[in-house]
Backbone as CSV, one residue per row, in Angstrom:
resi,resn,N_x,N_y,N_z,CA_x,CA_y,CA_z,C_x,C_y,C_z
1,MET,86.222,36.463,48.278,85.371,37.711,48.193,84.373,37.608,49.684
2,SER,84.289,38.941,49.561,83.455,39.515,50.540,82.033,40.172,50.170
3,ASN,81.025,40.054,51.418,79.614,40.536,51.038,79.748,41.357,52.236
4,THR,78.648,41.840,52.538,78.396,42.762,52.954,76.992,42.000,53.773
5,ILE,77.081,41.935,55.320,75.452,41.575,55.866,75.308,42.441,56.899
6,ASP,74.263,42.354,57.518,73.112,43.140,58.513,73.638,42.501,59.727
7,LEU,74.460,42.788,60.678,74.235,42.072,62.436,73.518,42.588,63.255
8,LYS,72.710,41.933,63.553,71.773,42.292,64.600,72.494,42.658,65.839
9,VAL,71.757,43.539,66.597,72.179,44.605,67.825,71.559,43.801,68.743
10,PRO,72.509,42.408,69.267,71.677,41.712,70.790,70.549,42.731,71.556
11,GLY,69.357,41.965,71.901,68.485,42.404,72.330,67.994,44.207,72.139
12,THR,68.016,44.500,70.552,67.621,45.357,70.490,66.867,45.181,68.603
13,ARG,66.460,45.892,68.186,65.840,45.811,66.465,66.893,46.557,65.624
14,ALA,67.648,47.175,66.385,68.845,47.368,65.660,69.714,46.886,64.569
15,ARG,70.563,47.020,63.716,71.038,46.065,62.979,72.127,47.435,62.275
16,ILE,73.553,46.505,62.084,74.604,47.471,61.397,75.393,46.679,60.396
17,PRO,75.574,46.965,59.123,76.050,46.405,58.485,77.835,46.030,58.458
18,VAL,77.852,44.917,58.070,79.502,44.401,58.317,79.706,43.598,57.204
19,ARG,81.135,43.879,56.798,81.677,43.155,55.679,82.446,41.689,56.021
20,THR,81.924,40.892,55.299,82.151,39.693,55.736,83.499,39.204,54.535
21,ALA,84.719,38.819,55.702,86.016,38.441,55.127,86.353,36.636,55.525
22,GLY,85.679,36.168,54.277,86.292,34.815,54.112,87.454,33.930,53.605
23,GLN,87.896,34.732,52.311,89.005,34.176,51.913,90.568,34.446,52.398
24,TRP,91.297,34.087,52.406,92.778,34.479,53.008,93.101,35.896,52.692
25,SER,92.914,36.817,51.538,93.446,37.755,51.540,92.236,38.930,52.025
26,SER,90.871,38.683,51.978,90.306,39.022,52.878,90.643,39.425,54.145
27,ARG,90.629,38.387,54.785,90.744,38.001,55.934,92.202,38.566,56.771
28,PHE,92.986,38.898,55.941,94.237,39.006,56.141,94.401,41.081,56.238
29,LEU,93.437,41.869,55.390,93.249,43.045,55.856,92.240,43.510,56.718
30,GLY,91.581,42.496,57.116,90.127,42.762,58.125,89.624,44.352,58.004
31,LEU,89.632,44.838,58.726,89.084,46.350,58.500,89.797,47.015,58.314
32,LYS,91.381,46.867,57.901,92.612,47.545,57.654,91.885,47.864,55.939
33,GLY,91.396,46.900,55.438,90.697,46.478,54.030,89.688,47.619,53.949
34,ALA,88.793,48.117,54.751,87.759,48.482,54.505,87.667,49.605,53.869
35,PRO,87.214,50.338,52.727,87.657,51.676,52.533,86.989,52.738,52.808
36,GLU,85.883,52.697,53.162,85.396,54.146,53.650,84.506,53.607,55.210
37,LEU,85.441,53.210,56.507,85.040,53.192,57.376,83.840,54.205,57.758
38,LYS,82.664,53.868,57.952,81.606,54.166,58.253,81.524,53.964,59.864
39,LYS,80.537,54.865,60.752,80.312,55.215,62.011,80.078,53.709,62.905
40,SER,79.189,53.058,62.462,78.637,51.517,62.621,78.932,50.276,61.480
41,ARG,80.251,50.472,61.097,80.414,49.353,60.271,81.685,48.756,60.527
42,GLY,81.963,47.671,60.352,83.022,46.626,61.287,83.040,45.489,60.111
43,VAL,83.955,44.495,60.251,84.274,43.041,59.438,83.861,42.216,60.176
44,TRP,83.297,40.769,59.778,83.487,39.966,60.381,84.483,39.000,59.774
45,VAL,85.546,38.353,60.244,86.581,37.701,59.701,86.356,36.475,60.423
46,LYS,86.019,35.463,59.121,85.722,34.062,59.447,87.100,33.309,59.776
47,ARG,86.700,32.375,60.242,87.830,31.310,60.248,89.117,31.896,61.401
48,CYS,88.851,32.724,62.065,90.050,33.140,62.853,89.991,33.291,64.254
49,ARG,91.466,33.129,64.947,91.475,33.012,66.360,92.366,34.576,66.630
50,SER,93.023,35.266,65.781,93.938,36.591,66.219,93.914,37.129,64.880
51,ILE,93.706,38.082,65.433,94.198,39.360,64.596,95.244,40.528,65.221
52,ASN,95.653,41.303,64.220,96.669,42.400,64.255,96.367,43.405,63.881
53,THR,96.480,44.876,64.367,96.692,45.900,63.764,97.803,46.696,63.448
54,PHE,98.229,46.051,62.955,99.601,46.644,62.004,99.325,47.285,60.949
55,GLY,99.558,48.607,60.656,99.274,49.539,59.700,98.192,50.360,60.225
56,PHE,97.455,50.165,60.618,96.016,51.066,61.157,96.652,51.953,61.724
57,ALA,95.547,53.035,61.427,95.781,54.550,61.672,95.028,54.893,63.256
58,GLN,93.939,53.832,63.284,93.187,54.248,64.891,92.709,52.995,65.595
59,ALA,92.894,52.914,66.938,91.858,51.606,67.774,90.900,50.924,66.848
60,ILE,90.460,49.949,67.311,89.354,49.519,66.968,88.879,48.413,68.017
61,ASP,87.490,47.572,68.239,87.126,46.991,68.974,86.886,45.591,68.370
62,VAL,87.883,44.558,68.974,87.739,43.191,68.480,86.981,42.447,69.351
63,VAL,85.891,41.617,68.575,84.817,40.862,69.579,85.210,39.102,69.009
64,PHE,85.698,38.425,69.887,86.025,37.028,69.802,84.890,36.188,69.815
65,LEU,84.304,35.286,68.342,83.232,35.032,68.912,83.354,32.926,68.756
66,SER,82.542,32.054,69.553,82.919,30.648,69.303,81.740,30.288,68.296
67,ALA,82.059,29.129,67.715,81.723,28.344,66.671,80.248,28.516,66.528
68,ASP,79.614,28.791,67.604,78.132,28.965,67.735,77.293,30.470,67.636
69,GLY,78.546,31.495,67.872,78.348,32.827,67.693,78.328,33.474,69.143
70,VAL,78.414,33.019,70.150,78.546,33.071,71.478,80.341,34.529,72.022
71,VAL,79.856,35.505,72.069,81.048,36.164,72.572,81.869,35.929,73.375
72,THR,83.449,35.271,73.218,84.066,35.099,74.117,85.150,35.930,74.883
73,LYS,85.464,36.791,74.157,86.411,37.842,74.774,86.157,38.983,73.919
74,VAL,86.351,40.249,74.254,85.868,41.500,74.136,87.340,42.426,74.445
75,VAL,88.228,42.871,73.216,88.840,43.663,73.069,88.759,44.976,72.902
76,SER,87.808,45.895,73.803,88.023,47.149,73.509,89.139,48.318,72.767
77,GLY,89.167,48.861,72.008,90.143,50.169,71.521,91.278,49.359,71.502
78,LEU,91.613,48.353,70.476,92.951,48.000,70.915,93.309,48.842,70.076
79,LYS,94.648,49.245,69.982,95.688,49.935,69.691,96.366,49.483,68.052
80,PRO,96.680,50.230,66.965,97.354,49.833,66.190,98.889,49.528,66.609
81,TRP,99.167,48.317,65.935,100.342,47.697,65.861,100.355,46.602,67.447
82,ARG,98.749,46.351,67.562,98.834,45.280,68.370,98.647,44.154,67.769
83,VAL,98.685,43.059,69.105,97.831,41.710,68.311,97.232,41.140,69.640
84,SER,96.290,40.478,69.652,95.674,39.885,69.936,94.560,38.927,69.290
85,SER,94.365,37.331,70.537,94.021,36.489,70.225,93.128,35.448,71.015
86,CYS,92.318,34.466,70.709,91.794,33.851,71.852,91.500,32.758,71.087
87,PRO,92.064,31.403,72.132,92.082,30.277,71.862,90.751,29.552,71.426
88,ASP,89.808,30.304,71.730,88.400,29.474,72.023,87.406,29.946,71.048
89,ALA,88.222,30.990,70.389,87.133,31.782,69.216,87.910,31.018,68.175
90,ARG,86.360,31.346,67.149,86.355,30.566,65.669,86.123,31.255,64.904
91,THR,86.180,32.470,65.236,85.618,33.828,64.079,85.445,35.586,64.975
92,VAL,85.982,36.224,64.336,86.033,37.379,65.099,85.400,38.293,64.101
93,LEU,84.769,39.747,65.062,84.699,41.013,64.624,85.037,41.925,65.041
94,GLU,85.605,42.774,63.784,86.276,43.940,63.945,85.766,45.355,64.154
95,LEU,85.607,45.952,64.925,84.812,47.553,64.912,84.981,48.561,64.834
96,ARG,84.642,49.518,64.783,84.933,50.969,65.253,84.959,51.150,66.301
97,ALA,86.190,51.536,66.966,86.417,51.848,68.564,85.059,52.247,69.112
98,GLY,84.692,51.544,70.077,83.457,51.829,71.233,82.273,51.545,70.703
99,LEU,82.194,50.949,69.653,81.150,50.130,69.469,80.712,49.037,70.016
100,ALA,81.739,48.055,70.216,81.392,46.872,70.969,80.523,47.279,71.891
101,SER,81.045,48.573,73.170,80.142,48.837,73.961,78.933,49.386,73.985
102,ARG,78.650,50.070,72.855,77.484,50.869,72.704,76.323,49.513,72.268
103,MET,76.802,48.193,71.860,75.879,47.272,71.663,75.896,46.230,72.609
104,ASN,76.560,46.728,74.102,76.369,45.814,75.147,76.900,44.297,74.680
105,LEU,78.109,44.514,74.135,78.862,43.023,73.877,79.778,42.868,74.584
106,THR,79.423,41.540,75.770,80.231,41.170,76.347,79.956,39.685,76.520
107,PRO,81.425,38.983,77.258,81.243,37.433,76.810,80.176,36.827,77.862
108,GLY,79.571,35.987,76.269,78.305,35.146,76.877,77.118,35.546,76.315
109,VAL,77.380,37.328,75.615,76.326,37.479,74.577,76.053,36.694,73.239
110,GLU,75.126,36.193,72.848,74.693,35.628,71.663,74.524,36.196,70.711
111,MET,75.800,36.318,69.465,75.563,36.930,68.714,74.840,36.333,67.127
112,GLY,74.709,35.218,67.480,73.853,34.086,66.603,74.909,34.081,65.216
113,LEU,76.074,34.245,65.404,76.821,34.076,63.921,77.133,32.409,63.785
114,LEU,77.286,32.161,62.761,77.588,30.822,62.495,79.161,30.788,61.780
115,ALA,80.064,30.285,62.006,81.117,30.498,61.178,81.305,30.156,60.402
């Protein structure tokens, strides 16, 4: 089952809606499974250390997070048909390309998400 939560943008009052993906099927689809990807939308993939963009039509930003919600790695503009992973990650944010830099997401930033 997936729900939508508002993700707080660190250092601002801004929030963006992200769909949570906790079950295998929704984690498998990730951002590809988002039917209408709006400008500031993404998917929070729980229990995940590796993602792929197989079947995607456009690049995405990938933000890997530790169990306590600290950014461990950011991959900006991951092109379709690619794979990325981070052994230190416990959860992943898949965002529309360019959104990670607009949110100033870099390693060490605390998102406060709990996996």
